[in-house]
N, C-alpha and C positions, 0 to 999 in steps of 0.2 A: 324528421330532421332535428327537432329539438332533443329528442332522446340521444342521438348521435352526438351532438355537441355536449351534452351532460356527460356522457361516457368519456369522450375526448378530455374534458376538463378533469374528470376524476383520474384518468390514467396520467395526466400531466402532474397532478399532485403526488400520485403514488410514486411516479418515476423520479421526483425530485427529492424524495426522502433522503436524509443523511444517515450515515453509519452511526451505530450506537456510539455514545460517548464514554462507555464503560472504562476503557483504558486511556482516556485522554489525560488523566492525571499523572501518568508515568513521567519520571524525570529522565527523559531521553539524553540529555547532555551528560548526566552521571552514567547512565547505562552504556553508552557507546565508548565510554573511556575504561570499560571492563573488558579485557581481551576475551575472557572465557564467555561472556555474555555475547559477543559479536561472533565467536566461533560456534557457539551452540545455536543461535538463532539463524545464522547463515546455514548452518548444517541442516537445521529443520527445514527452512525454505527450499533447500536444494536436495532434500530427500535422503541425506546422509545419516541423519540420526533422529531420534524421537524428538517430538515437540512438547513443550509444557502446554498448559491450558491457553495462555495468552498468545504465544507464537502459533498455536494450531488454529485459534480463532482468526488471527490475522493472516495466515497462510491461505485460509479459504477465501478470503476477500481479495488476495493479491491479483489474480487474473481480471476480475472486474476493475479493480483499482487502475491497473495498468491500461486496460482497454478503454476506460472512460476517463483517463487523465485525472483520476482523484476527484472527479465531479460530484461525488457524494460525500467527500471528505469535509469535515469541519476545518476551520483555519488551523486549529491545534494539530489535528491529524495530518494536515500537509506539512506542518513543521516537524512533527515526529518523523514522517517518512523522508523529508528532505535531509534531516541530520542523520538518520540512519544510512541512507544511501551515500551520503558524503563521506561518513566514516567507513562504511564497507568498501568504497573505493579507495580510500586512503590506506586502511589497514590490511585489507584482504582483497587486493585487485583482481586476483583470479576468481574469487567468489563473486565479486561485482559483475564480472563479465559472464559468469555462469548464470547468475540471477537474471541478468538482462536476457540472456539466450533462453533460459527456461521459460520466462513469463512473456517474452516478445521474440519468438524464434525467426520471425521474418523482418525484424527491425522496423516495425510500422508504427508502434505506439510510444515507445520509451522516450524518445526525444521530446515528444509533446507533453508526456507526463512530467518530465524533468522541469520543462518551462512552466507547467502549471503549479508546481509545488515551489517554485523558486522565489516567489514573493514573500 
């Protein structure tokens, strides 16, 4: 029984890990004001064009981020995602809808995600 509890505690710690902070220093407020960045990144996330290193890294994490409502995100990452989605919705509304559909085709997770990153 004791071994089982130790394993459970270890799994809880592993499960609580945050995403890497490698890209937390990006200036998202500046980036989202660059139309080419918004088109290129949305194109990457929607499989329309190649990804650069940063967007490829983020793209791999998006399914889990959506399903877990950014549970493993740092506060900075939540801010980055919130700003990106706000601007995607404003600048490229069709891509915003396509992004939601691609990463949450049954419309189960996305509203919860948006609430989780709204703070």
